[in-house]
N, C-alpha and C positions, 0 to 999 in steps of 0.2 A: 443581492445583499444578504448577509448572514442574519439569521433570526435567533433571538434569545428569549428565554421564558423567565420573566420575573415570577415571584410567588403567585400573584393574582392570575396572571396569564396561564401559568402552569395548571392551576385548578380549573380554569376555563377549558383548556385543551382536554383534560381528563374528562370533564363533564360532557363536552361535545362528542368525544369519541365513544363514551359509554352510551350515549343516546342514539348512536347510529344503528341501523338495522343489521342483524346478524346475516352474514353473507353465506353461511354454510361452509366456510373454509375450515379445514383441519389445521389446528395450530402446529407450527413446527415443533419437532421433538426436542427434548433436552440435548440429545446427541447432535442434532443439526445445529442448534444454537451454539453449543460448545465447539463444534467444528469451525463455525464462523469466527468465534472468539479466538481460537487457536491460530487460524490463518491471519487474522488481523494483528495478533501479537507478533507473529514471526515477520510479517510485513513491516511492522514498526521497528523491529530489531534490525532488519535489513536496511531500512531507510536511514536509521541512525548511524549504522556502521559506514554506509556509503557516504553520508554527509561528513562525518568526522574524518574518514579516510581521504576523501577528496580534498578537504582543507589541508591535510598534512602533505599530500602529494603536490599541491599547488606551490608549496614553498620550494620545491625542487625544480620548478619551471619545466614541467614535462612537455614533450613534443611527440606528435604522431600517435596519440592515444585516441582510440575510438570507442572503447568499452570500459566500464567499471563493473566488477563482478564481486559481490560480497558472498561469502560462503562460511559456514560454520566448521571450525576445527576444534573438536572437544567442546569446551565451554566458551570459546572465543569466536568472534567474527573477524575474519581476515578479508581484506579488500585487495583484489588484484586488478591492475590497470594495464591495458595493452591493446592488441588488435589481432584480428584473424588474418591468416595468410590469404593470398589471392584465391587459392583453391578452397578456402574455408575449412580445410582439414585440420589445421593446427591453430592454437592461440599462443601468441608471443607475449609473455609477461615481462613488461619493461619496468614496472614499479609495483611495490607491495607495501601495504599499510597495515600495521598491527596495533592493537590497543595497549596502552600503558596506563599506569596510575589507576588500576581497577576499572579501566574502560572509560575514564572521564575524557581522555584524549587519545589521539593516534599518532604514531611515528611512522614515517615512510622512508623507504630506501630504494635506490635505483638498482636494477638487476642488469648487469652487463657482462657478457652478451645476454639478450633476453632469454628467459627460460621457456622452453617449448612444451606446451601441454596439448595432448591429442585426445584427452578424455573429458573430464568434468568441465573444465573451463571452456574448451572448444565447443562442446555440446551446448553449454549454457549460452555462450555468445551467439551461436547459430539460432538458438531458440528466441533470443531477443530480436535478431534480424528478421526472422520469420514473422514475428508478431508486429514489428514496426512496419513491415511491408503491408501486412493486412490492415493495420490501423490507418495508414495513409498520412498525408501531410497535416500539420497542426499549425494554428495561428499563434501558439504560445509555447514556451518551453515545457517539456514533459520529463518526468523521471521514469525509470524502469526498475523492476525488481524481478528476478528469476529465481524460483524456489523449486527444489527437487521434490518429487512425489514418490510414494512407494511404487516400485516397478520401473522406476527410471524416467517416467515422464516429467514434464515441467509445467508449473503454473508461471505464467508471465503476466505481470501487472504493468500497465501504462497509466499514469495518473499525473495531473498537472503539478508542475513544480512551483514553489513560492517565488514570486518576483519582487515582493515588498517585504521587508523585515517586519515581523510581528503580524503578518496576515497569512492565514492558512487556506489555500484553495481546496475545494472539494467538489467533485462531480466531473462529468464528461470523461469518465474513466472506464477501463475495460480490463477483463481478465481472460487470458487465452490458455488453453491446454494444448501443449505442443509435444510431439513425439520425442522419444528418448534421444534420438540422434539430433534433435533440434531442427529438423528440416521440414517437418510436415505439421500443419495446423490441424488440430483435431476438434477443437471446440472454441467458440467465441461467446463470451457473456458480457454484454454491455451493462455496467453497474449503475450508472447515473447519466442523466442528460446534461443539463447546463452546469457550468462551473459557478459555485457560490464562494465568495470570498469571506472568510471568517476573520474579522478584525477583533480588536480588544472589546470584550463585552461590557455592558453597563454594570456598575457595581451591584445593582439589584438583581442581576441575573442568577438564576439557580440552575439553568440548563439551557442548552441549545435545542433547536427543534427544526426538523425538515420532513418533507413528505417523500415516500417511496413511490415512484411512478413507473419504474421499469418492471417491478415484480412485487409480489405481496409479502416480501420478506426483507429483513435487514441484510446489508452486504458487508463483505470483508473490509472494504475501505471506510465504512462507517465506524467500525471498531478502530481502524487505523487513525481516523480523525480524532477520536476521543483520546487516544493514547499519545498523540503528538501535539495537539493544540495546547496553547498556553493562554491563560491559566487552565489547569485541568478542571473539567466539569462534565457531568453526564450529558447525554444527547438523547432526545426523544425522536423516534422515527415513526411517523404515522403512515401506515399503508391502508389499502382498501379495507382489510378485515381486522387488522391488529394494531395495537400500540406497543412499540418496543421501547425499552429503556436500556441504554448502554451505560453501565457504571464506569467510573474512572479507571478501573482495572481491566476493562474490556468485557466483563460479564454482562450477559444479555438476559433480560426478562421479557415476557410477552403476555399481553392482556388482550383477550378477544373483545372486539368492539360489539357491543350489544345495543 
């Protein structure tokens, strides 16, 4: 169950964490926190484009689609829908969705015959497949996001998809670093353990709150939660050594627990 902090509980959380013994941990640097914010923001942009683009494509009754891939072109997010060829060397783009009305909605079009991509989209789709294979089976629907990194490698995120309108799942998620060609897993980072379902908060709530158990730091998908959950509110993340506050724009502050 999701937890929220009304004003009195928020003061209690701060008092309790301030009374904890200092564990001698070095606080994350401003650059580290800003990097987490930046990745969380891009992940939220990707998710929004994929969501709006998928809604637009569904109106065309698509068939044979195995992948959706959002990618930036200039200042816009384009979403390509299609599948890898049997040898996984090419990606066949059967549908494409683009933003209209300032990005408030997307329009989709069919591409016939499918457009063949052997570079960016093919590598991105392979990176997703490599990550899904490493993750294994899941008992609930998951979303994926694949984001390019300097040098051509990929970050691939797998995180639980909403199944109820107005409820935001958070947890049991993972981030993979995948090689440039999308074929080799280079790094795995489990971000959270169990899934927490964030439903509508009580009117008295000033913030959400959860504990960090996998590591002593806030994660990219914590920022993603704050940016996508409705209504927008900050989130407190309590780790072994620190109390993090994620503001509604994704900025992170850190207080050492003393």
